[in-house]
N, C-alpha and C positions, 0 to 999 in steps of 0.2 A: 736584855739591854744591858751593855756593857758599861760600867761604872771605872771612872779613873780616879786615881789617890795619889797624893805625894806623901802621906804620912802613913801609909800601911807596914804593918811588921809583916815581913815574910821570912819564912825559914830558910838556909841555905838548900835544904832538899826541894822545897818548892821552888826555887830559882834554877836549879840544877836541873829539875825535870821539865821546867818551861824551856831552857835553852837546849836540851834534847830533842824536845818537840819542835822546835823553832828551825832546825838545822844550824843555828849559831854554836851550838855545842860541838860542832866539828872544829870549830877554831877556838874553843876556850877551854880552860883546864877543869872541866867537869867531874874529873877523877881525883883533882886535888881538894878536898872539902876545905882546907884549911885555906888556900889560895882563895878560892871561890867565897869564902866567909868574910875575908879583908878585902875582896873587891866589893862587895856589898856593903860593907861597914864604913868604908872610906868613900864612897861616892857620895859628891856633895848635893846630887839631886837626882832622887828615883823616882818616876812615876811607874805606877803599874796600872795596868788594865784586867778587871775581874768580870767573868761572866758567873754571876751568883758567887758562890765560894770558890771558884777554880779560876787561877791565875792564868791567863791567857797572852798576855803581854807585858813588855818592861822596857823603859828606857833608862839608860844607867849614864849619868854624867858628870864630869868633873868639871866645875866652873869657878870663876870669881863673881859670876853675877852681872858684871858690869861690861867688859870688854869682851870676854870670849867664853865659849862653853865647849868642851870636848865631848861630843856625843860618843862615848866608848861602846855601847851596847843598844842595840835595837833589835828586839827579840820578839816575835808573834808566833805564837802556836801555828803550825803549818794548816791545821782545819779551821782558822780563823784569817788565814790571811787573804788578801785582796779584798776586804771588807772595810778599809779604811781604819784598822787599829793602829797601824803602823804611823800614819800620817797624823791621827788625832793625839799619839802618844808625843810625835814633834811639835804638834801645836800646844799641849800642854804644858811641856818643856818650855817652849817660848814664853808663855804667859807669865811663867814664873823667874824670867830673864829681865834685866833692865832693857829698855828701849831701844839701845844700842847695840847690844851684846850679840856677836855672831855665833852662830854653831858651826863647829868644824868636826869632820869625822872622816874615817878610813873605812871606805865600803869594803862589804865581804864580797869575795868574787860572785857569788850569786845574786847580790842585792846592787850591783854596780849600776845597772841601768836605770833601779828604781829611783834613786836620790836626783837625779835630772828631771825625771817626769814630775817630781813634787815641788819642783823650784830650787833645788840645790844647784850652785855652778861649780863644774869640774875644776880642780886646780892642779896641775900636774908636779908640783915642787913639793910635795909632801915627801918626808924622808922618817925613816925608822934605823934604830939602832937597837940591836938585841943583844943581852948580855952574855 
């Protein structure tokens, strides 16, 4: 049975290992431990999914808890994908946000079709500025 937590302490090594097992590691700085550690430390809402003592999923958000939450990362171990963990991580995130708080995200290419399937609306007006 998968357990979900918003207060679990995870190491940067555990997180990097999960991102690699989820394919999200292809687009995240998994080889830069310091940056990854800062990503974890500075997220305002992190939900983790556990199968016993094994970290199998994570949602990492930046939010004001009232108006908007940017879902920066949603990662589920490939072996556990298509079992509802990603959807439940989003539900657990929503449960901790205010009643009118929206969730915004940029979909990874491999997950682009997933979000519409679970109720997100596509918005073509997203922009990024890389340093």
